[in-house]
C-alpha positions in Angstrom: -79.7 -99.4 -39.0 -78.5 -101.7 -41.5 -76.1 -104.7 -41.4 -75.2 -106.2 -44.9 -72.8 -109.1 -44.1 -71.5 -109.6 -47.5 -69.7 -112.2 -46.9 -69.6 -113.8 -43.1 -65.6 -113.2 -41.6 -66.3 -117.0 -40.4 -63.2 -119.0 -39.2 -64.2 -122.4 -40.9 -64.7 -121.3 -44.2 -62.3 -119.0 -44.4 -58.6 -120.9 -43.6 -57.1 -117.5 -43.8 -59.1 -115.7 -41.2 -56.9 -114.5 -38.1 -53.9 -116.1 -39.8 -50.7 -113.6 -39.5 -49.5 -111.3 -42.1 -46.9 -112.5 -44.8 -44.2 -110.7 -45.7 -45.2 -108.2 -48.6 -44.5 -109.0 -52.2 -41.7 -108.1 -53.7 -42.9 -106.0 -56.2 -45.2 -103.2 -54.3 -45.3 -100.6 -56.8 -44.2 -96.9 -55.5 -47.5 -94.4 -55.3 -47.8 -92.4 -58.4 -48.3 -88.8 -55.7 -47.5 -87.8 -52.9 -49.6 -89.3 -50.6 -51.4 -87.2 -47.5 -52.2 -88.8 -44.3 -56.1 -88.9 -43.2 -55.6 -91.3 -40.2 -53.1 -92.8 -37.5 -53.4 -95.6 -35.4 -51.0 -98.5 -33.4 -52.6 -102.1 -33.3 -53.7 -103.7 -30.3 -50.1 -104.1 -29.0 -48.5 -101.2 -30.2 -45.7 -103.1 -32.3 -47.4 -101.9 -35.7 -49.4 -99.2 -36.7 -51.7 -98.2 -39.8 -51.4 -95.4 -41.7 -55.1 -94.3 -44.0 -54.0 -92.3 -46.8 -56.1 -90.1 -49.7 -54.7 -93.3 -52.1 -55.0 -96.0 -49.7 -53.4 -97.4 -47.2 -50.5 -98.7 -45.5 -48.6 -100.9 -42.0 -45.9 -100.6 -40.5 -43.8 -102.6 -37.7 -42.2 -100.7 -35.6 -39.4 -102.3 -34.3 -37.7 -103.3 -36.8 -39.2 -99.7 -38.4 -40.0 -101.1 -42.0 -42.9 -100.6 -43.6 -44.8 -104.0 -44.0 -47.1 -103.6 -46.9 -49.2 -100.6 -48.5 -52.4 -100.6 -51.1 -53.0 -98.6 -53.8 -56.7 -97.9 -54.8 -57.0 -96.9 -58.8 -59.8 -95.3 -58.5 -60.8 -93.1 -55.8 -59.1 -94.6 -52.4 -59.7 -92.5 -49.8 -59.3 -94.2 -46.6 -60.9 -92.5 -43.4 -59.8 -95.0 -40.4 -57.7 -98.6 -40.6 -58.0 -100.3 -37.6 -55.7 -103.7 -37.4 -56.3 -107.0 -35.1 -52.9 -107.8 -33.6 -50.8 -108.9 -36.6 -53.6 -110.5 -38.9 -54.7 -110.1 -42.1 -57.8 -108.8 -41.2 -58.2 -104.7 -41.3 -61.5 -102.8 -40.8 -61.4 -99.7 -43.4 -63.7 -96.9 -43.5 -63.8 -94.1 -46.3 -62.9 -90.7 -46.3 -61.1 -87.7 -47.1 -62.0 -85.9 -51.0 -62.1 -88.4 -52.7 -63.5 -92.1 -50.1 -62.7 -95.3 -51.6 -66.4 -96.4 -49.5 -69.1 -94.5 -48.3 -67.8 -93.4 -44.9 -71.4 -94.6 -42.7 -70.1 -98.7 -44.0 -67.1 -100.3 -41.8 -65.4 -102.6 -44.5 -63.7 -106.0 -43.0 -60.8 -106.3 -45.4 -59.0 -109.7 -45.8 -55.3 -108.8 -47.5 -54.6 -112.7 -48.0 -57.6 -112.2 -50.3 -57.0 -108.1 -50.9 -60.6 -107.3 -51.1 -63.7 -107.1 -48.6 -64.9 -109.8 -47.4 -68.0 -108.5 -45.4 -69.8 -104.7 -44.6 -71.7 -103.0 -42.3 -73.8 -99.9 -43.4 -74.9 -97.0 -40.7 -77.7 -94.2 -41.2 -74.2 -92.0 -40.4 -70.8 -91.4 -40.9 -68.7 -94.3 -38.7 -66.2 -91.7 -36.3 -63.7 -95.0 -35.3 -63.4 -98.3 -35.2 -62.1 -101.0 -32.7 -61.5 -104.3 -33.3 -60.8 -107.2 -30.8 -60.5 -111.2 -31.4 -64.3 -111.4 -30.4 -65.4 -108.1 -31.1 -66.0 -105.4 -33.9 -67.0 -102.3 -32.1 -68.6 -99.2 -34.7 -68.4 -96.1 -33.1 -70.5 -93.1 -34.5 -71.3 -89.4 -33.4 -74.0 -90.4 -30.6 -74.0 -94.5 -30.6 -71.8 -97.2 -30.1 -72.9 -100.9 -31.9 -70.7 -103.8 -30.5 -70.8 -106.7 -32.8 -69.8 -110.1 -32.8 -67.2 -110.6 -34.8 -67.8 -114.1 -35.6 -70.7 -113.6 -37.4 -71.5 -110.0 -37.0 -74.4 -110.7 -34.9 -75.3 -107.1 -32.8 -74.7 -107.6 -29.0 -75.4 -104.3 -27.7 -76.3 -100.3 -28.4 -74.8 -97.1 -26.2 -76.0 -93.9 -26.5 -73.3 -91.5 -26.4 -72.9 -87.4 -25.9 -71.8 -85.9 -28.7 -69.1 -87.3 -29.7 -67.2 -86.0 -33.3 -63.4 -87.9 -32.5 -65.2 -91.7 -32.0 -63.3 -91.8 -28.4 -63.4 -95.2 -27.5 -61.3 -97.7 -26.1 -60.8 -101.2 -25.2 -59.1 -103.8 -23.0 -57.4 -106.2 -25.4 -56.1 -108.8 -21.9 -57.4 -112.0 -23.5 -59.8 -112.1 -20.5 -63.4 -110.3 -19.7 -64.0 -106.8 -22.1 -64.2 -104.0 -20.3 -65.0 -101.3 -22.8 -64.4 -96.9 -22.0 -66.7 -94.6 -24.2 -68.4 -90.7 -23.8 -71.5 -90.5 -21.0 -74.6 -88.6 -21.8 -73.0 -85.8 -19.5 -70.3 -83.7 -20.2 -66.7 -84.6 -18.2 -68.4 -88.0 -17.5 -66.5 -91.7 -18.9 -68.9 -95.1 -19.1 -67.0 -98.1 -18.6 -69.1 -101.6 -19.5 -67.9 -104.3 -17.9 -69.4 -106.7 -19.8 -68.1 -109.9 -18.1 -70.1 -109.0 -15.1 -72.8 -107.4 -16.8 -72.1 -104.0 -14.4 -72.0 -100.0 -15.8 -70.1 -97.8 -14.4 -70.0 -94.3 -14.7 -67.6 -91.7 -13.6 -67.7 -88.0 -14.1 -63.6 -87.6 -14.8 -63.6 -83.7 -15.4 -65.6 -80.3 -15.2 -64.6 -79.8 -19.0 -65.5 -82.0 -22.1 -63.8 -85.1 -21.9 -60.9 -84.8 -25.5 -58.7 -88.1 -24.3 -59.0 -91.4 -22.8 -56.8 -94.8 -22.6 -57.3 -97.8 -21.2 -54.1 -100.2 -20.2 -54.5 -103.6 -20.9 -56.4 -105.7 -18.7 -58.8 -103.0 -18.7 -58.4 -101.7 -15.0 -57.2 -98.5 -15.5 -58.4 -95.5 -17.2 -56.3 -92.5 -17.9 -58.6 -89.2 -18.9 -57.7 -86.0 -20.2 -60.1 -82.9 -20.8 -60.7 -80.3 -23.3 -58.5 -78.2 -20.5 -55.4 -80.8 -21.2 -53.2 -79.4 -18.2 -54.2 -82.3 -16.1 -54.9 -86.0 -16.5 -56.8 -88.7 -13.8 -56.3 -92.3 -13.5 -59.3 -94.4 -12.1 -60.2 -97.6 -11.1 -62.3 -99.0 -13.4 -63.7 -101.7 -11.4 -65.0 -99.0 -8.5 -64.6 -95.0 -9.9 -61.8 -94.2 -7.8 -59.5 -91.6 -8.7 -56.2 -93.2 -8.5 -53.8 -90.7 -9.5 -53.5 -87.1 -11.1 -51.0 -86.1 -12.7 -49.9 -82.5 -13.9 -49.2 -82.1 -18.5 -48.3 -77.9 -17.8 -50.4 -75.2 -16.3 -51.7 -73.5 -19.7 -54.7 -74.9 -21.6 -53.6 -77.8 -24.0 -55.7 -79.8 -26.8 -53.9 -83.5 -25.7 -54.0 -86.0 -28.8 -53.0 -89.2 -27.0 -52.6 -91.2 -23.7 -50.9 -94.5 -23.9 -50.0 -96.8 -20.7 -46.7 -98.9 -20.7 -47.6 -102.7 -20.7 -47.3 -103.6 -17.3 -49.1 -99.8 -15.9 -46.0 -98.6 -15.0 -45.7 -95.5 -17.2 -48.2 -93.0 -19.0 -47.2 -91.3 -21.9 -49.2 -88.2 -22.8 -48.7 -86.1 -26.2 -50.6 -82.3 -27.1 -50.2 -79.8 -29.2 -47.5 -78.0 -27.4 -45.0 -80.5 -28.8 -44.4 -82.2 -25.9 -44.6 -85.8 -25.2 -44.3 -86.5 -21.4 -44.0 -89.3 -19.4 -44.9 -89.9 -15.7 -44.7 -92.3 -13.6 -47.8 -94.4 -12.1 -47.8 -95.1 -8.5 -50.8 -98.0 -8.8 -49.5 -101.5 -9.1 -51.3 -103.1 -12.4 -52.0 -105.9 -11.3 -54.3 -104.8 -8.5 -55.6 -101.0 -8.9 -56.1 -99.4 -5.6 -53.2 -100.4 -4.0 -50.2 -98.4 -4.1 -47.3 -99.7 -6.4 -44.8 -101.6 -4.1 -41.3 -101.1 -5.3 -38.5 -103.4 -5.0 -35.0 -101.7 -3.6 -33.4 -102.3 -7.1 -36.1 -100.2 -8.5 -35.7 -96.6 -8.4 -38.5 -93.9 -7.5 -38.5 -91.1 -9.0 -39.6 -87.9 -7.1 -42.3 -86.2 -10.2 -43.5 -84.2 -7.3 -42.8 -79.9 -8.0 -39.9 -79.4 -5.3 -42.0 -76.6 -3.9 -44.7 -79.3 -2.9 -43.3 -79.5 1.1 -45.3 -76.6 1.2 -48.3 -77.4 -0.3 -50.7 -76.7 2.2 -50.5 -73.0 1.4 -49.4 -72.7 -2.3 -52.2 -73.9 -4.7 -52.7 -77.0 -6.3 -50.2 -76.4 -9.5 -47.8 -76.5 -7.3 -48.1 -80.0 -5.2 -49.6 -82.1 -8.8 -47.1 -84.6 -9.6 -45.0 -83.8 -12.8 -43.4 -85.6 -15.7 -40.5 -88.0 -15.2 -38.9 -87.2 -19.2 -39.9 -85.3 -21.8 -39.0 -85.3 -25.4 -39.9 -81.8 -27.6 -41.4 -82.2 -31.0 -42.8 -79.6 -33.6 -45.8 -77.1 -31.5 -49.1 -77.5 -33.3 -48.9 -80.9 -34.8 -50.8 -84.2 -33.7 -48.8 -86.8 -32.7 -49.5 -90.5 -31.4 -47.7 -92.2 -28.8 -47.3 -95.7 -27.6 -44.8 -98.0 -25.6 -42.1 -99.9 -27.7 -41.4 -103.1 -26.9 -37.9 -102.4 -26.0 -37.3 -101.0 -22.1 -38.0 -97.7 -21.7 -38.6 -96.8 -25.0 -41.8 -94.6 -26.5 -42.7 -94.7 -30.2 -44.2 -91.2 -31.3 -46.2 -90.5 -34.9 -46.6 -87.4 -36.4 -49.9 -86.8 -38.4 -46.8 -85.2 -40.9 -45.5 -88.5 -41.2 -43.0 -88.7 -38.9 -41.8 -91.8 -36.5 -39.4 -91.2 -34.0 -37.8 -94.1 -31.0 -37.5 -92.3 -28.2 -35.8 -93.8 -24.8 -36.3 -92.6 -20.9 -34.2 -92.7 -18.6 -36.3 -94.4 -15.8 -34.3 -93.0 -12.7 -33.4 -89.5 -13.5 -35.6 -88.8 -15.8 -35.5 -85.3 -18.5 -35.0 -85.0 -21.8 -35.4 -88.8 -23.8 -32.4 -89.4 -26.3 -33.7 -90.0 -29.7 -33.2 -93.4 -31.2 -34.7 -93.5 -34.6 -36.1 -90.6 -36.9 -38.1 -91.9 -40.4 -40.2 -90.3 -42.8 -42.5 -93.2 -43.6 -44.8 -90.9 -46.2 -41.5 -90.6 -48.5 -42.1 -92.6 -51.4 -38.1 -93.5 -52.2 -38.1 -94.5 -48.3 -37.2 -98.6 -48.7 -36.8 -100.7 -45.3 
């Protein structure tokens, strides 16, 4: 593996490093042809999202919804991975699509104040995904993960995984210690790295292959789903104990996205069935493993099946916890979910360019209310 920093992202050498994004210039050239999406991802606090297209990349604000800026490249232009670092000017880019802007085996660190790449990391195989923290760059290949120090691009850790074509990897974003989750070396296993305590925890989460997982912001809670897609399990990352199990449905589904709310009171799930589900979590965010102690003013939603009183007789299906709220979309399309910054709101991004903001009722549950819809790929859209 080669490491070629063309310019170190040194905070002293570059006064713009980690400074907030500026408002876009007034003259943003319109895209010549409609772009097709290659990649979608939220930033670390879910306040923005990035779209990689066959022409370049775009950054959007979620609330209020608007395009912050776009970069369309003259030649090539395909961007298969765009990873933001909160709202700062530094992004990680990987080429993708039929005409990639950069080689798919390189991670390019882009400084948008300079409108150029300031460093790069090269690998022997294609990069599947990238995760950023203020202090780390995590690069995911099909069977390996590399952890770098951000400031000097020094390699700190290498991890071997089972075949991981989706580039599954999650990192905690709290200011405290780094927790990293990735697939283990066995089917259905996840590996949890606690860097502060230098401890590795393996959790046999499912019998089938892991399809998706998500970490709470502090890295203490882990939600996992398998390729069966019927159940989602919530684990304590410290001791690996199973804290809760919720049911998306009875039939197989491909789960695309899992997201914790900032206080870890709710979990959102999207799948190819065209429904986004919100589940109530019974775990206190402050101390995993303890049951959530709710004040009398807080609603307690019964998310159990109405037949749960005879769960000793009926199969496990009837005693599983079901979602509190749902939002229905087009079946078969891929959607990413996150919780909005306004209370009880969910933001949904579709690979077809759709943006939804909805609200759920924490007391009565049921169908969510659509607050907003946009198609963010339409060139005439001006926000």
